[in-house]
C-alpha positions as a Markdown table, in Angstrom:
| # | Residue | x | y | z |
|---|---|---|---|---|
| 1 | Met | 253.8 | 180.7 | 138.9 |
| 2 | Ser | 256.2 | 183.3 | 139.7 |
| 3 | Leu | 255.4 | 186.8 | 140.6 |
| 4 | Thr | 257.1 | 188.2 | 137.6 |
| 5 | Arg | 255.2 | 185.9 | 135.4 |
| 6 | Ile | 251.9 | 186.9 | 137.0 |
| 7 | Val | 252.8 | 190.6 | 136.7 |
| 8 | Ala | 253.8 | 190.1 | 133.0 |
| 9 | Leu | 250.6 | 188.3 | 132.2 |
| 10 | Ser | 248.6 | 190.9 | 134.1 |
| 11 | Phe | 250.4 | 193.6 | 132.2 |
| 12 | Ala | 249.8 | 191.9 | 128.9 |
| 13 | Phe | 246.1 | 191.4 | 129.8 |
| 14 | Ala | 245.8 | 195.0 | 130.7 |
| 15 | Leu | 247.5 | 196.1 | 127.5 |
| 16 | Ala | 245.3 | 193.9 | 125.5 |
| 17 | Cys | 242.2 | 195.2 | 127.2 |
| 18 | Cys | 243.4 | 198.8 | 126.5 |
| 19 | Cys | 243.9 | 198.0 | 122.9 |
| 20 | Val | 240.5 | 196.3 | 122.5 |
| 21 | Gln | 238.5 | 198.6 | 124.6 |
| 22 | Pro | 239.1 | 201.8 | 122.6 |
| 23 | Asn | 237.8 | 200.0 | 119.5 |
| 24 | Gly | 234.8 | 198.9 | 121.5 |
| 25 | Ile | 234.3 | 202.4 | 122.9 |
| 26 | Leu | 234.8 | 203.9 | 119.4 |
| 27 | Ala | 232.3 | 201.5 | 118.0 |
| 28 | Gln | 229.8 | 202.3 | 120.7 |
| 29 | Thr | 230.3 | 206.0 | 120.1 |
| 30 | Arg | 229.7 | 205.6 | 116.4 |
| 31 | Asn | 226.6 | 203.5 | 117.0 |
| 32 | Ser | 225.3 | 205.9 | 119.6 |
| 33 | Val | 225.8 | 208.8 | 117.2 |
| 34 | Val | 224.2 | 207.0 | 114.3 |
| 35 | Ala | 221.3 | 205.7 | 116.3 |
| 36 | Pro | 220.1 | 209.1 | 117.5 |
| 37 | Gln | 220.4 | 210.4 | 114.0 |
| 38 | Asp | 218.3 | 207.5 | 112.6 |
| 39 | Asp | 215.7 | 208.1 | 115.4 |
| 40 | His | 215.7 | 211.8 | 114.6 |
| 41 | Asp | 215.2 | 211.1 | 110.8 |
| 42 | Gln | 212.4 | 208.6 | 111.6 |
| 43 | Thr | 210.7 | 211.1 | 113.9 |
| 44 | Leu | 210.9 | 213.8 | 111.2 |
| 45 | Lys | 209.4 | 211.4 | 108.6 |
| 46 | Gln | 206.6 | 210.5 | 111.0 |
| 47 | Leu | 205.9 | 214.1 | 111.8 |
| 48 | Leu | 205.9 | 215.0 | 108.1 |
| 49 | Thr | 203.5 | 212.2 | 107.4 |
| 50 | Glu | 201.2 | 213.4 | 110.2 |
| 51 | Val | 201.4 | 217.0 | 108.9 |
| 52 | Arg | 200.4 | 215.8 | 105.5 |
| 53 | Ala | 197.5 | 213.8 | 106.9 |
| 54 | Leu | 196.4 | 216.8 | 108.9 |
| 55 | Arg | 196.6 | 219.0 | 105.9 |
| 56 | Leu | 194.4 | 216.6 | 103.9 |
| 57 | Ala | 191.9 | 216.4 | 106.8 |
| 58 | Leu | 191.8 | 220.1 | 107.0 |
| 59 | Gln | 191.2 | 220.5 | 103.3 |
| 60 | Arg | 188.4 | 217.9 | 103.4 |
| 61 | Ala | 186.9 | 219.6 | 106.4 |
| 62 | Thr | 187.1 | 223.0 | 104.6 |
| 63 | Val | 185.4 | 221.5 | 101.4 |
| 64 | Ser | 182.8 | 219.8 | 103.5 |
| 65 | Asn | 182.1 | 223.0 | 105.5 |
| 66 | Thr | 181.8 | 225.0 | 102.3 |
| 67 | Arg | 179.4 | 222.4 | 100.8 |
| 68 | Phe | 177.4 | 222.4 | 104.0 |
| 69 | Gln | 177.1 | 226.2 | 104.1 |
| 70 | Met | 176.1 | 226.3 | 100.4 |
| 71 | Leu | 173.5 | 223.6 | 101.0 |
| 72 | Ile | 172.1 | 225.4 | 104.0 |
| 73 | Glu | 171.8 | 228.6 | 102.0 |
| 74 | Arg | 170.1 | 226.8 | 99.1 |
| 75 | Val | 167.7 | 225.2 | 101.5 |
| 76 | Arg | 167.0 | 228.6 | 103.2 |
| 77 | Val | 166.3 | 230.2 | 99.8 |
| 78 | Glu | 164.2 | 227.3 | 98.5 |
| 79 | Gln | 162.2 | 227.2 | 101.8 |
| 80 | Thr | 161.5 | 231.0 | 101.4 |
| 81 | His | 160.4 | 230.4 | 97.9 |
| 82 | Val | 158.1 | 227.5 | 98.9 |
| 83 | Asp | 156.6 | 229.6 | 101.7 |
| 84 | Val | 155.9 | 232.5 | 99.3 |
| 85 | Val | 154.3 | 230.2 | 96.7 |
| 86 | Arg | 152.3 | 228.5 | 99.4 |
| 87 | Arg | 150.9 | 231.9 | 100.6 |
| 88 | Asp | 150.1 | 232.9 | 97.0 |
| 89 | Leu | 148.4 | 229.6 | 96.4 |
| 90 | Glu | 146.3 | 229.9 | 99.6 |
| 91 | Gly | 145.4 | 233.5 | 98.6 |
| 92 | Ile | 144.2 | 232.4 | 95.2 |
| 93 | Arg | 142.2 | 229.5 | 96.7 |
| 94 | Ser | 140.6 | 231.9 | 99.1 |
| 95 | Gln | 139.6 | 234.3 | 96.3 |
| 96 | Val | 138.2 | 231.4 | 94.3 |
| 97 | Ser | 136.2 | 230.3 | 97.3 |
| 98 | Glu | 134.9 | 233.8 | 97.9 |
| 99 | Met | 133.9 | 234.1 | 94.3 |
| 100 | Gln | 132.1 | 230.8 | 94.4 |
| 101 | Ser | 130.2 | 231.8 | 97.5 |
| 102 | Ala | 129.4 | 235.3 | 96.0 |
| 103 | Lys | 127.8 | 233.8 | 92.8 |
| 104 | Pro | 124.6 | 232.5 | 94.5 |
| 105 | Arg | 124.3 | 235.8 | 96.5 |
| 106 | Met | 124.6 | 237.9 | 93.4 |
| 107 | Glu | 122.1 | 235.6 | 91.6 |
| 108 | Gln | 119.7 | 236.1 | 94.5 |
| 109 | Gln | 120.1 | 239.8 | 94.5 |
| 110 | Ile | 119.5 | 240.0 | 90.8 |
| 111 | Lys | 116.4 | 237.9 | 91.1 |
| 112 | Glu | 115.1 | 240.0 | 94.0 |
| 113 | Ala | 115.7 | 243.2 | 92.1 |
| 114 | Glu | 113.9 | 241.8 | 89.0 |
| 115 | Asp | 111.0 | 240.7 | 91.1 |
| 116 | Gly | 110.9 | 244.1 | 92.8 |
| 117 | Leu | 111.0 | 245.9 | 89.4 |
| 118 | Asp | 107.3 | 244.9 | 88.8 |
| 119 | Arg | 106.3 | 246.7 | 91.9 |
| 120 | Val | 108.0 | 250.0 | 91.1 |
| 121 | Thr | 105.6 | 252.4 | 89.4 |
| 122 | Asp | 107.7 | 255.6 | 89.4 |
| 123 | Pro | 109.5 | 255.8 | 86.0 |
| 124 | Asn | 112.6 | 257.4 | 87.6 |
| 125 | Ala | 112.8 | 254.8 | 90.3 |
| 126 | Arg | 112.2 | 252.1 | 87.7 |
| 127 | Ala | 115.1 | 253.4 | 85.6 |
| 128 | Asp | 117.3 | 253.4 | 88.7 |
| 129 | Val | 116.4 | 249.7 | 89.5 |
| 130 | Glu | 116.9 | 248.7 | 85.9 |
| 131 | Ser | 120.3 | 250.4 | 85.9 |
| 132 | Arg | 121.2 | 248.5 | 89.2 |
| 133 | Ile | 120.0 | 245.2 | 87.7 |
| 134 | Lys | 122.1 | 245.9 | 84.6 |
| 135 | Ala | 125.2 | 246.7 | 86.7 |
| 136 | Met | 124.7 | 243.5 | 88.8 |
| 137 | Lys | 124.3 | 241.4 | 85.7 |
| 138 | Ala | 127.5 | 242.9 | 84.3 |
| 139 | Gly | 129.3 | 242.2 | 87.6 |
| 140 | Phe | 128.0 | 238.7 | 87.6 |
| 141 | Gly | 129.2 | 238.3 | 84.0 |
| 142 | Arg | 132.7 | 239.3 | 85.0 |
| 143 | Ile | 132.8 | 236.5 | 87.7 |
| 144 | Ala | 133.2 | 233.6 | 85.2 |
| 145 | Pro | 136.2 | 235.0 | 83.3 |
| 146 | Glu | 137.8 | 236.1 | 86.6 |
| 147 | Glu | 137.2 | 232.7 | 88.2 |
| 148 | Glu | 138.7 | 231.1 | 85.1 |
| 149 | Arg | 141.8 | 233.3 | 85.4 |
| 150 | Leu | 142.1 | 232.5 | 89.1 |
| 151 | Arg | 141.8 | 228.8 | 88.4 |
| 152 | Asn | 144.5 | 229.0 | 85.8 |
| 153 | Arg | 146.7 | 230.9 | 88.2 |
| 154 | Glu | 145.9 | 228.3 | 91.0 |
| 155 | Ala | 147.0 | 225.5 | 88.7 |
| 156 | Ala | 150.2 | 227.3 | 87.8 |
| 157 | Leu | 151.0 | 228.0 | 91.4 |
| 158 | Asp | 150.1 | 224.5 | 92.5 |
| 159 | Ser | 152.5 | 223.1 | 89.8 |
| 160 | Glu | 155.3 | 225.6 | 90.9 |
| 161 | Phe | 154.6 | 224.7 | 94.6 |
| 162 | Gln | 155.0 | 220.9 | 93.9 |
| 163 | Ala | 158.2 | 221.5 | 91.9 |
| 164 | Ser | 159.6 | 223.8 | 94.6 |
| 165 | Gln | 158.6 | 221.3 | 97.4 |
| 166 | Ala | 160.3 | 218.5 | 95.5 |
| 167 | Lys | 163.5 | 220.6 | 95.1 |
| 168 | Leu | 163.4 | 221.5 | 98.8 |
| 169 | Asn | 163.1 | 217.8 | 99.7 |
| 170 | Glu | 166.0 | 216.9 | 97.4 |
| 171 | Leu | 168.2 | 219.6 | 99.0 |
| 172 | Asn | 167.2 | 218.4 | 102.5 |
| 173 | Ser | 168.2 | 214.8 | 101.4 |
| 174 | Gln | 171.6 | 216.1 | 100.2 |
| 175 | Leu | 172.0 | 218.0 | 103.5 |
| 176 | Asp | 171.2 | 214.8 | 105.4 |
| 177 | Ala | 173.6 | 212.8 | 103.4 |
| 178 | Leu | 176.4 | 215.3 | 104.0 |
| 179 | Met | 175.7 | 215.3 | 107.7 |
| 180 | Asn | 175.9 | 211.5 | 107.7 |
| 181 | Glu | 179.1 | 211.7 | 105.8 |
| 182 | Leu | 180.6 | 214.2 | 108.3 |
| 183 | Lys | 179.6 | 211.9 | 111.2 |
| 184 | Gly | 181.7 | 209.2 | 109.6 |
| 185 | Pro | 181.9 | 205.6 | 110.9 |
């Protein structure tokens, strides 16, 4: 091959390369501009999805926190109520017990006073003993209705205590369930 022919072919080859290469470079430039834009849009979509998921998680956490605080407050109030009713019930039971133990003592005191009445000869002293016996019998007579009132109050308080204790147990169960829900899988 001649030198001119080699130079001509080389020139044609170079010219062809120059003509083809700008299209390739242009195509690469378009693709490189489009690809980063697509990546940017995809990243924004992912970020938006994550922000929405975080917003939902925050809303759920806020609702759960509010429920948790409300349940804790209800448990605290109910526990206070249960404690007050328990103390009242214990007080009533103590009064009933004191009354039951006082009855035999009062009966004994009345009997002793009546037995001693026969030994008193002074009319003024006898009137005084009779007055004391009458007052003791009146006091003893008031024990039965008072004991009945206390027993009714005890029954009412016991019923209220059982109901309050059941409500407290239910609230504690709800609190346990919420805590388990918050722990998650």
